[in-house]
TIROLO-732504 format. One record per residue (C-alpha): residue number from 0; chain; x, y, z. Coordinates in pm, 1 decimal, always signed. Layout:
<pts>
PT;NUM;A;X;Y;Z
...
</pts>
This chain:
<pts>
PT;0;A;+3027.0;-1322.2;+5558.0
PT;1;A;+3289.9;-1503.7;+5380.0
PT;2;A;+3453.3;-1849.0;+5552.9
PT;3;A;+3788.2;-1720.0;+5484.7
PT;4;A;+3915.2;-1968.5;+5719.3
PT;5;A;+3724.1;-2285.6;+5455.5
PT;6;A;+3994.1;-2432.8;+5253.4
PT;7;A;+3794.3;-2432.3;+4939.4
PT;8;A;+3816.5;-2130.4;+4685.5
PT;9;A;+3456.3;-2147.9;+4594.8
PT;10;A;+3291.7;-2100.8;+4956.5
PT;11;A;+3436.9;-1725.4;+4999.3
PT;12;A;+3692.9;-1670.7;+4684.8
PT;13;A;+3525.6;-1766.7;+4324.5
PT;14;A;+3150.1;-1797.4;+4203.8
PT;15;A;+2852.9;-1556.1;+4288.5
PT;16;A;+2653.9;-1541.1;+4638.0
PT;17;A;+2360.3;-1666.0;+4468.8
PT;18;A;+2508.6;-1979.7;+4302.1
PT;19;A;+2653.1;-2080.1;+4587.2
PT;20;A;+2295.0;-2056.8;+4772.9
PT;21;A;+2169.1;-2330.8;+4519.4
PT;22;A;+2445.1;-2559.7;+4601.4
PT;23;A;+2469.1;-2497.0;+5008.1
PT;24;A;+2397.1;-2821.7;+5173.9
PT;25;A;+2070.9;-2652.8;+5318.5
PT;26;A;+1924.7;-2658.1;+4979.7
PT;27;A;+2025.7;-2942.1;+4836.7
PT;28;A;+1871.0;-3109.5;+5166.9
PT;29;A;+1566.0;-2868.2;+5126.9
PT;30;A;+1515.1;-2977.7;+4780.0
PT;31;A;+1514.9;-3375.0;+4859.4
PT;32;A;+1276.6;-3274.8;+5124.3
PT;33;A;+1099.5;-3129.2;+4865.4
PT;34;A;+1075.9;-3441.4;+4610.3
PT;35;A;+954.3;-3691.2;+4906.3
PT;36;A;+693.6;-3428.9;+4981.3
PT;37;A;+578.6;-3453.5;+4590.8
PT;38;A;+632.7;-3820.7;+4581.8
PT;39;A;+350.7;-3895.3;+4907.0
PT;40;A;+155.9;-3663.9;+4670.9
PT;41;A;+180.1;-3913.9;+4411.1
PT;42;A;+107.4;-4161.6;+4663.3
PT;43;A;-227.5;-4017.1;+4745.7
PT;44;A;-355.5;-3976.3;+4429.1
PT;45;A;-265.0;-4280.3;+4327.1
PT;46;A;-474.5;-4438.3;+4648.0
PT;47;A;-168.7;-4561.5;+4846.7
PT;48;A;-108.7;-4353.1;+5105.2
PT;49;A;-454.7;-4135.2;+5331.3
PT;50;A;-543.1;-3844.3;+5172.8
PT;51;A;-443.4;-3613.8;+5470.7
PT;52;A;-101.5;-3710.6;+5413.4
PT;53;A;-64.3;-3488.8;+5162.9
PT;54;A;-49.3;-3210.3;+5480.2
PT;55;A;+116.3;-3401.4;+5706.0
PT;56;A;+394.2;-3408.6;+5514.8
PT;57;A;+428.4;-3022.1;+5470.6
PT;58;A;+412.8;-2979.9;+5830.6
PT;59;A;+629.2;-3256.0;+5917.1
PT;60;A;+895.6;-3217.1;+5658.8
PT;61;A;+945.7;-2772.7;+5713.8
PT;62;A;+1120.3;-2865.4;+5995.0
PT;63;A;+1408.1;-3167.1;+5925.5
PT;64;A;+1733.9;-2909.4;+5892.9
PT;65;A;+2023.2;-3078.0;+5712.1
PT;66;A;+2268.4;-3094.3;+6054.2
PT;67;A;+1987.7;-3368.2;+6161.0
PT;68;A;+1965.8;-3575.3;+5818.2
PT;69;A;+2362.1;-3594.4;+5837.4
PT;70;A;+2418.4;-3616.3;+6185.6
PT;71;A;+2188.6;-3908.2;+6167.2
PT;72;A;+2379.2;-4024.5;+5825.5
PT;73;A;+2680.2;-4065.9;+6031.4
PT;74;A;+2479.0;-4388.5;+6231.4
PT;75;A;+2354.2;-4523.8;+5907.5
PT;76;A;+2575.6;-4461.5;+5633.2
PT;77;A;+2313.6;-4332.4;+5389.9
PT;78;A;+2225.3;-4021.4;+5375.8
PT;79;A;+1847.9;-4041.3;+5176.2
PT;80;A;+1784.8;-4334.3;+5392.1
PT;81;A;+1882.3;-4138.4;+5702.6
PT;82;A;+1618.7;-3861.1;+5552.5
PT;83;A;+1342.4;-4104.1;+5519.2
PT;84;A;+1406.0;-4237.3;+5863.8
PT;85;A;+1330.9;-3896.4;+5988.9
PT;86;A;+1028.7;-3871.8;+5818.0
PT;87;A;+910.7;-4172.1;+5914.6
PT;88;A;+947.2;-4092.4;+6271.0
PT;89;A;+834.1;-3727.1;+6219.6
PT;90;A;+486.8;-3753.8;+6036.1
PT;91;A;+312.3;-3997.1;+6266.9
PT;92;A;+71.2;-4266.1;+6135.9
PT;93;A;+176.1;-4107.8;+5755.9
PT;94;A;+540.2;-4143.9;+5837.6
PT;95;A;+466.2;-4547.6;+5762.0
PT;96;A;+470.2;-4425.3;+5360.2
PT;97;A;+805.1;-4220.5;+5319.6
PT;98;A;+989.5;-4272.4;+5058.5
PT;99;A;+753.6;-4564.3;+4971.3
PT;100;A;+838.3;-4785.3;+4631.9
PT;101;A;+1128.5;-4482.4;+4561.0
PT;102;A;+1502.3;-4554.0;+4559.3
PT;103;A;+1777.8;-4272.1;+4637.4
PT;104;A;+1816.6;-4138.9;+4342.3
PT;105;A;+1459.7;-4112.7;+4278.2
PT;106;A;+1466.3;-3823.5;+4505.1
PT;107;A;+1893.9;-3705.6;+4432.7
PT;108;A;+1814.3;-3681.3;+4033.0
PT;109;A;+1451.3;-3500.4;+4094.9
PT;110;A;+1669.4;-3236.2;+4336.0
PT;111;A;+1950.4;-3232.2;+4057.7
PT;112;A;+1708.5;-3161.9;+3784.8
PT;113;A;+1539.7;-2861.6;+4014.8
PT;114;A;+1854.5;-2741.1;+4170.7
PT;115;A;+2041.0;-2729.0;+3794.6
PT;116;A;+1722.5;-2591.6;+3613.3
PT;117;A;+1749.2;-2315.2;+3924.9
PT;118;A;+2169.9;-2263.8;+3826.6
PT;119;A;+2143.9;-2265.5;+3413.5
PT;120;A;+1830.6;-1979.2;+3470.2
PT;121;A;+2133.1;-1777.5;+3660.4
PT;122;A;+2426.2;-1889.4;+3391.1
PT;123;A;+2180.9;-1791.8;+3081.2
PT;124;A;+2101.4;-1488.6;+3279.9
PT;125;A;+2491.4;-1364.5;+3268.9
PT;126;A;+2563.7;-1489.3;+2946.5
PT;127;A;+2276.5;-1332.5;+2805.8
PT;128;A;+2421.0;-1002.8;+2939.1
PT;129;A;+2775.9;-1049.0;+2804.4
PT;130;A;+2633.4;-1146.4;+2481.7
PT;131;A;+2510.4;-793.8;+2500.4
PT;132;A;+2795.4;-631.1;+2531.1
PT;133;A;+3014.6;-734.3;+2295.2
PT;134;A;+2723.2;-668.5;+2091.4
PT;135;A;+2776.3;-309.8;+2219.3
PT;136;A;+3153.1;-323.5;+2166.5
PT;137;A;+3098.3;-493.4;+1820.1
PT;138;A;+2856.1;-226.5;+1722.0
PT;139;A;+3102.2;+82.9;+1838.6
PT;140;A;+3403.5;-72.6;+1671.0
PT;141;A;+3256.1;-234.3;+1418.5
PT;142;A;+3426.5;-21.3;+1154.5
PT;143;A;+3762.9;+6.5;+1375.9
PT;144;A;+4058.6;-164.6;+1095.1
PT;145;A;+4315.7;-360.8;+1285.3
PT;146;A;+4533.9;-652.9;+1196.7
PT;147;A;+4422.7;-954.1;+1170.7
PT;148;A;+4655.3;-1237.4;+1273.0
PT;149;A;+4705.8;-1568.0;+1229.5
PT;150;A;+4963.7;-1824.9;+1344.7
PT;151;A;+5023.0;-1520.4;+1622.8
PT;152;A;+5201.5;-1345.3;+1248.9
PT;153;A;+5037.5;-1016.5;+1090.4
PT;154;A;+4751.9;-1155.2;+806.1
PT;155;A;+4494.1;-987.3;+663.6
PT;156;A;+4307.9;-632.7;+798.4
PT;157;A;+3981.4;-688.3;+1000.2
PT;158;A;+3795.5;-450.9;+1214.0
PT;159;A;+3788.2;-470.1;+1592.7
PT;160;A;+3437.7;-476.1;+1559.4
PT;161;A;+3414.1;-748.2;+1332.4
PT;162;A;+3681.0;-916.4;+1581.6
PT;163;A;+3405.6;-911.8;+1854.6
PT;164;A;+3096.7;-1022.6;+1686.5
PT;165;A;+3255.8;-1341.1;+1620.6
PT;166;A;+3247.5;-1414.0;+1977.6
PT;167;A;+2877.9;-1316.1;+2014.9
PT;168;A;+2839.6;-1551.8;+1750.8
PT;169;A;+3008.7;-1801.8;+1923.9
PT;170;A;+2872.6;-1736.4;+2245.6
PT;171;A;+2540.4;-1683.8;+2147.0
PT;172;A;+2582.6;-2096.4;+2021.8
PT;173;A;+2683.0;-2146.1;+2387.4
PT;174;A;+2382.4;-1991.4;+2511.9
PT;175;A;+2161.9;-2247.5;+2242.4
PT;176;A;+2342.2;-2590.5;+2363.4
PT;177;A;+2211.4;-2501.4;+2728.3
PT;178;A;+1926.1;-2407.4;+2623.7
PT;179;A;+1883.8;-2701.3;+2418.9
PT;180;A;+2044.7;-2965.3;+2634.7
PT;181;A;+1777.6;-2808.9;+2923.6
PT;182;A;+1487.7;-3070.0;+2814.3
PT;183;A;+1735.5;-3355.4;+2852.1
PT;184;A;+1909.2;-3301.7;+3156.4
PT;185;A;+1599.7;-3122.9;+3390.0
PT;186;A;+1382.2;-3426.3;+3400.9
PT;187;A;+1208.8;-3617.4;+3686.9
PT;188;A;+1359.1;-3945.7;+3709.2
PT;189;A;+1138.8;-4112.6;+3955.3
PT;190;A;+1106.1;-4493.5;+3884.5
PT;191;A;+1191.8;-4699.4;+4222.7
PT;192;A;+1504.9;-4967.3;+4263.4
PT;193;A;+1627.3;-5042.6;+3901.9
PT;194;A;+1355.0;-4869.5;+3715.3
PT;195;A;+1100.8;-5067.8;+3622.6
PT;196;A;+796.8;-4893.7;+3884.0
PT;197;A;+763.0;-5224.4;+4046.8
PT;198;A;+720.1;-5086.2;+4447.8
PT;199;A;+432.3;-4893.2;+4354.8
PT;200;A;+230.9;-5269.4;+4217.3
PT;201;A;+127.1;-5124.4;+3881.3
PT;202;A;+57.9;-4764.3;+3961.4
PT;203;A;+407.5;-4609.3;+3887.7
PT;204;A;+314.5;-4425.1;+3546.6
PT;205;A;+20.5;-4278.1;+3731.9
PT;206;A;+269.4;-4162.8;+4080.9
PT;207;A;+519.4;-4020.1;+3826.0
PT;208;A;+313.0;-3809.6;+3670.4
PT;209;A;+189.6;-3641.5;+3907.3
PT;210;A;+560.0;-3585.2;+4045.1
PT;211;A;+574.7;-3447.1;+3694.2
PT;212;A;+255.2;-3271.0;+3675.7
PT;213;A;+353.4;-3085.7;+4013.9
PT;214;A;+733.6;-2981.8;+3964.1
PT;215;A;+664.8;-2892.8;+3626.7
PT;216;A;+942.1;-3129.8;+3453.0
PT;217;A;+893.4;-3396.9;+3252.2
PT;218;A;+1000.3;-3704.7;+3335.1
PT;219;A;+1242.4;-3920.1;+3165.5
PT;220;A;+1118.1;-4201.3;+2904.3
PT;221;A;+1286.3;-4486.9;+3148.6
PT;222;A;+1595.3;-4528.8;+3354.3
PT;223;A;+1764.5;-4757.2;+3578.8
PT;224;A;+1823.7;-4666.8;+3928.4
PT;225;A;+2000.4;-4384.0;+3792.2
PT;226;A;+1875.3;-4086.0;+3532.3
PT;227;A;+2120.3;-4131.3;+3174.7
PT;228;A;+2481.0;-3974.7;+3296.1
PT;229;A;+2499.2;-3914.5;+2912.3
PT;230;A;+2286.3;-3568.0;+3006.7
PT;231;A;+2547.2;-3463.5;+3297.2
PT;232;A;+2812.2;-3544.8;+3075.2
PT;233;A;+2667.9;-3308.5;+2779.2
PT;234;A;+2567.9;-3046.3;+3056.3
PT;235;A;+2927.2;-3037.9;+3202.4
PT;236;A;+3065.7;-3059.5;+2845.3
PT;237;A;+2881.9;-2758.2;+2732.4
PT;238;A;+2958.2;-2599.7;+2994.1
PT;239;A;+3327.7;-2604.7;+2934.4
PT;240;A;+3260.0;-2541.8;+2605.9
PT;241;A;+3176.9;-2186.9;+2754.1
PT;242;A;+3437.7;-2178.8;+2978.7
PT;243;A;+3694.1;-2234.5;+2622.1
PT;244;A;+3495.6;-1968.0;+2411.0
PT;245;A;+3552.1;-1747.7;+2780.5
PT;246;A;+3917.1;-1821.8;+2794.9
PT;247;A;+3974.5;-1732.6;+2427.4
PT;248;A;+3891.4;-1410.9;+2445.3
PT;249;A;+4099.9;-1361.8;+2773.3
PT;250;A;+4324.6;-1483.4;+2594.6
PT;251;A;+4319.6;-1253.5;+2299.8
PT;252;A;+4295.5;-935.1;+2560.1
PT;253;A;+4646.2;-1108.4;+2745.7
PT;254;A;+4808.0;-1133.2;+2396.2
PT;255;A;+4739.9;-806.9;+2263.3
PT;256;A;+4806.5;-617.4;+2599.7
PT;257;A;+5155.3;-685.4;+2545.5
PT;258;A;+5367.3;-369.6;+2593.6
PT;259;A;+5496.6;-423.9;+2222.6
PT;260;A;+5116.9;-440.2;+2074.1
PT;261;A;+4898.6;-272.4;+2340.6
PT;262;A;+4613.8;-282.5;+2137.6
PT;263;A;+4317.8;-388.8;+2438.1
PT;264;A;+4396.3;-408.6;+2778.8
PT;265;A;+4243.5;-389.6;+3141.7
PT;266;A;+4253.8;-18.6;+3223.3
PT;267;A;+4107.0;-92.8;+3568.4
PT;268;A;+4381.1;+71.1;+3829.5
PT;269;A;+4519.2;-219.3;+4085.9
PT;270;A;+4887.9;-342.5;+4173.7
PT;271;A;+5039.1;-492.8;+3920.2
PT;272;A;+5330.6;-620.5;+4067.0
PT;273;A;+5440.7;-681.7;+4459.6
PT;274;A;+5782.1;-566.2;+4303.5
PT;275;A;+5785.9;-425.9;+3995.2
PT;276;A;+5581.4;-38.9;+4006.1
PT;277;A;+5523.0;-18.4;+3598.3
PT;278;A;+5353.2;-354.2;+3567.6
PT;279;A;+4966.2;-332.5;+3457.9
PT;280;A;+4903.6;-660.5;+3416.2
PT;281;A;+4579.9;-867.2;+3254.8
PT;282;A;+4520.8;-1003.7;+3599.1
PT;283;A;+4086.4;-1054.9;+3486.8
PT;284;A;+4154.0;-1234.2;+3187.7
PT;285;A;+4441.6;-1425.6;+3346.0
PT;286;A;+4195.0;-1598.5;+3583.1
PT;287;A;+3950.5;-1647.1;+3320.5
PT;288;A;+4211.8;-1872.0;+3146.7
PT;289;A;+4362.9;-2046.7;+3545.2
PT;290;A;+3949.1;-2142.1;+3586.0
PT;291;A;+3922.8;-2287.9;+3234.8
PT;292;A;+4153.1;-2510.9;+3294.2
PT;293;A;+3954.4;-2671.8;+3589.2
PT;294;A;+3636.9;-2638.7;+3401.5
PT;295;A;+3759.6;-2860.1;+3107.5
PT;296;A;+3917.6;-3083.0;+3369.6
PT;297;A;+3570.9;-3163.2;+3481.5
PT;298;A;+3455.5;-3347.1;+3158.0
PT;299;A;+3649.2;-3629.9;+3183.9
PT;300;A;+3448.6;-3738.9;+3541.6
PT;301;A;+3163.1;-3661.9;+3365.4
PT;302;A;+3204.4;-3877.0;+3090.1
PT;303;A;+3353.1;-4138.2;+3328.0
PT;304;A;+3005.7;-4154.5;+3479.4
PT;305;A;+2832.4;-4238.6;+3214.7
PT;306;A;+2930.3;-4675.5;+3232.9
PT;307;A;+2787.3;-4741.1;+3549.7
PT;308;A;+2748.3;-5130.5;+3645.9
PT;309;A;+2434.7;-5278.1;+3527.2
PT;310;A;+2175.1;-5099.5;+3665.0
PT;311;A;+2377.6;-4878.3;+3810.3
PT;312;A;+2670.7;-4826.9;+4105.2
PT;313;A;+2775.2;-4611.5;+4340.8
PT;314;A;+3063.8;-4436.3;+4139.6
PT;315;A;+2867.7;-4156.8;+3957.6
PT;316;A;+2783.9;-4000.9;+4343.3
PT;317;A;+3057.2;-3851.4;+4510.2
PT;318;A;+3216.8;-3775.7;+4233.8
PT;319;A;+2918.4;-3568.9;+4089.2
PT;320;A;+2905.1;-3409.0;+4449.8
PT;321;A;+3258.0;-3254.5;+4362.2
PT;322;A;+3192.0;-3165.9;+3991.4
PT;323;A;+2815.0;-3058.8;+3915.3
PT;324;A;+2856.6;-2768.0;+4179.5
PT;325;A;+3227.0;-2677.8;+4137.8
PT;326;A;+3074.5;-2666.0;+3724.4
PT;327;A;+2891.9;-2426.0;+3779.3
PT;328;A;+3076.8;-2186.7;+4017.8
PT;329;A;+3330.0;-2195.4;+3824.0
PT;330;A;+3141.8;-2077.5;+3478.8
PT;331;A;+2952.3;-1837.1;+3683.3
PT;332;A;+3253.8;-1658.9;+3842.5
PT;333;A;+3398.2;-1656.5;+3467.9
PT;334;A;+3089.0;-1488.9;+3344.7
PT;335;A;+3136.5;-1256.1;+3596.4
PT;336;A;+3480.7;-1217.4;+3530.6
PT;337;A;+3438.2;-1105.1;+3145.7
PT;338;A;+3170.6;-890.8;+3208.1
PT;339;A;+3391.2;-707.2;+3476.2
PT;340;A;+3652.5;-745.2;+3176.2
PT;341;A;+3485.9;-623.4;+2925.8
PT;342;A;+3373.8;-310.8;+3103.2
PT;343;A;+3713.5;-224.4;+3192.7
PT;344;A;+3855.9;-280.0;+2849.3
PT;345;A;+4083.7;+4.5;+2706.9
PT;346;A;+4057.0;-49.4;+2316.5
PT;347;A;+4393.0;+177.0;+2171.5
PT;348;A;+4286.2;+376.0;+1887.7
PT;349;A;+4670.6;+448.9;+1801.9
PT;350;A;+4807.5;+147.6;+1870.0
PT;351;A;+4582.1;-24.8;+1635.4
PT;352;A;+4687.6;+211.6;+1325.5
PT;353;A;+5068.3;+202.8;+1469.7
PT;354;A;+5043.2;-170.6;+1418.4
PT;355;A;+4860.5;-186.6;+1126.5
PT;356;A;+5128.4;+20.6;+950.7
PT;357;A;+5402.9;-164.5;+1134.7
PT;358;A;+5471.4;-412.8;+848.9
PT;359;A;+5516.4;-119.3;+571.0
PT;360;A;+5204.2;-244.5;+385.7
PT;361;A;+5330.2;-578.4;+378.1
PT;362;A;+5001.5;-721.6;+487.7
PT;363;A;+4789.5;-642.1;+181.9
PT;364;A;+5004.8;-893.7;+3.9
PT;365;A;+4721.4;-1085.7;-85.2
PT;366;A;+4490.6;-787.7;-230.5
PT;367;A;+4824.8;-702.9;-444.7
PT;368;A;+4814.3;-1046.0;-544.6
PT;369;A;+4422.6;-1051.2;-652.7
PT;370;A;+4450.4;-745.4;-810.6
PT;371;A;+4767.4;-879.7;-1032.2
PT;372;A;+4555.2;-1185.9;-1137.0
PT;373;A;+4261.1;-880.6;-1253.1
PT;374;A;+4547.7;-833.4;-1497.3
PT;375;A;+4589.0;-1147.0;-1637.7
PT;376;A;+4884.9;-1294.6;-1428.2
PT;377;A;+4847.1;-1641.5;-1329.4
PT;378;A;+4776.0;-1671.0;-910.7
PT;379;A;+5026.0;-1867.9;-851.7
PT;380;A;+5278.9;-1683.9;-1037.5
PT;381;A;+5169.3;-1342.1;-857.4
PT;382;A;+5195.0;-1547.9;-552.4
PT;383;A;+5579.5;-1638.8;-650.2
PT;384;A;+5617.1;-1276.5;-722.5
PT;385;A;+5508.9;-1123.0;-407.9
PT;386;A;+5680.9;-1346.3;-151.2
PT;387;A;+5986.4;-1286.7;-355.0
PT;388;A;+5961.6;-938.0;-343.3
PT;389;A;+5869.4;-939.0;+12.4
PT;390;A;+6183.8;-1154.7;+63.1
PT;391;A;+6396.2;-902.9;-95.0
PT;392;A;+6266.9;-556.7;+86.4
PT;393;A;+6528.2;-382.5;+158.4
PT;394;A;+6573.7;-189.8;+510.7
PT;395;A;+6284.0;+59.0;+598.2
PT;396;A;+6185.2;+42.6;+244.4
PT;397;A;+5806.1;+22.8;+194.8
PT;398;A;+5615.0;-246.5;+26.5
PT;399;A;+5447.7;+53.9;-231.2
PT;400;A;+5790.3;+117.6;-303.7
PT;401;A;+5881.1;-206.9;-360.5
PT;402;A;+5625.3;-295.8;-619.7
PT;403;A;+5679.3;-15.3;-833.8
PT;404;A;+6019.7;-137.3;-821.5
PT;405;A;+5984.2;-481.8;-987.0
PT;406;A;+5925.0;-441.9;-1331.4
PT;407;A;+5634.9;-708.4;-1409.3
PT;408;A;+5413.2;-528.1;-1114.5
PT;409;A;+5465.3;-174.8;-1236.7
PT;410;A;+5372.7;-284.4;-1571.4
PT;411;A;+5040.4;-408.4;-1461.0
PT;412;A;+4922.8;-161.4;-1223.2
PT;413;A;+4973.7;+220.6;-1209.7
PT;414;A;+5102.6;+358.1;-895.7
PT;415;A;+4785.9;+477.3;-815.9
PT;416;A;+4640.1;+131.4;-852.7
PT;417;A;+4882.1;+18.1;-613.5
PT;418;A;+4828.7;+302.0;-382.0
PT;419;A;+4462.5;+258.0;-356.9
PT;420;A;+4563.6;-133.0;-350.5
PT;421;A;+4725.4;-95.4;-48.5
PT;422;A;+4463.6;+71.5;+179.5
PT;423;A;+4371.9;-131.6;+448.3
PT;424;A;+3992.9;+7.6;+456.4
PT;425;A;+3945.0;-109.7;+97.1
PT;426;A;+4028.2;-464.5;+189.1
PT;427;A;+3763.8;-566.3;+442.0
PT;428;A;+3526.0;-756.6;+222.7
PT;429;A;+3184.4;-810.6;+373.9
PT;430;A;+3290.3;-750.3;+737.4
PT;431;A;+2964.9;-510.0;+788.2
PT;432;A;+2688.1;-780.0;+693.8
PT;433;A;+2877.3;-1024.9;+891.5
PT;434;A;+2891.7;-866.9;+1148.4
PT;435;A;+2538.3;-781.1;+1114.3
PT;436;A;+2460.0;-1105.4;+1059.2
PT;437;A;+2620.6;-1205.0;+1361.8
PT;438;A;+2454.2;-1005.8;+1576.2
PT;439;A;+2087.3;-1077.5;+1392.4
PT;440;A;+2160.8;-1464.8;+1498.7
PT;441;A;+2223.4;-1337.0;+1843.5
PT;442;A;+1935.9;-1148.1;+1890.1
PT;443;A;+1731.0;-1456.5;+1738.6
PT;444;A;+1876.5;-1685.5;+2035.9
PT;445;A;+1863.1;-1517.2;+2328.4
PT;446;A;+1503.5;-1514.9;+2266.2
PT;447;A;+1447.9;-1886.8;+2246.0
PT;448;A;+1425.8;-1998.7;+2590.5
</pts>
């Protein structure tokens, strides 16, 4: 049940329940205890702890709760030390080996690796669904011609499918980033107080190998007291890039849903305004854009955590407790919203056609310029001529009429050639092949990891 009394909206409003579960304190503590148990297995294999301690820790660590640990932290002022004290007290004779030779961040960073791996699996699954939905829309609207816009102004024609294919490609690149960064972020950190493994008396590499093998995660090649923070910065940056890509699409929807454009809009029935019954607000798209602002701000904190003093200070700890869960919950919500947005999207073909003809043919000026060059006119002269014709259009006059009135144009182009050149469907270049190339790229990318 949602905790509506919580001050943090991520506890009840944003993020899916499956993502929340990963970052709940109970799960983090459970993961800490898992790492401690695996460490004991490493100690046993290295001959630094009795063989029966693996079985003992399976039992004695299973009943330790988060509330116990944080009650102890109130006394000791250190959460992982509290956990190790409780293990020492609960595990009988084997308790003497709890956390032996390890430092807190051997446990924390290895736990982060496990948690992040699980969270990335969710993000990649939802991102794949979004990419697949964009792919479907790109195929469905492949040949629907619409106005292309640059600087907010009418440019030259594109198709709705071509527009969607661009998002397929961009989001596939984010999927690729998430796959690639995994090998740098999801790693075991098990190396002791300053990274030298001194507490394990020459058997550190063996212990690290055992931990790595049991968890199925490769270890960091070398570290200080903590895993290198460039990996976390890369993770948060990649999530922020994904958030910004989703924001780009949300902005597209918001712009195209203006009543004076009305080409693409949210069709979901809801109250648009508490006072204006006529409002049809792009609420889902605006929420995506709003959350993207927060996702981008988290990058600064992640970058600031790279420069830690000497072999480590504590400035990363508090910020990472906030930024890692929130980055994942933000993007999780944004992916959920994007999928919802794509499923309630209305694409108004009549409005698209109306706006395509809004400038009465002027958007085809580049096509006319290229045609004039083919007829022998210098490109810069053709550009200058057409700009002059357009700037001097009479009220209500269409571009074809103005071109036919011009002596130079009418001498070089017949009325049939002008009509054919001004047809937006004849000026789409290699759009269809480019769509296919983007969709093929996505298909290959989604099979990578």
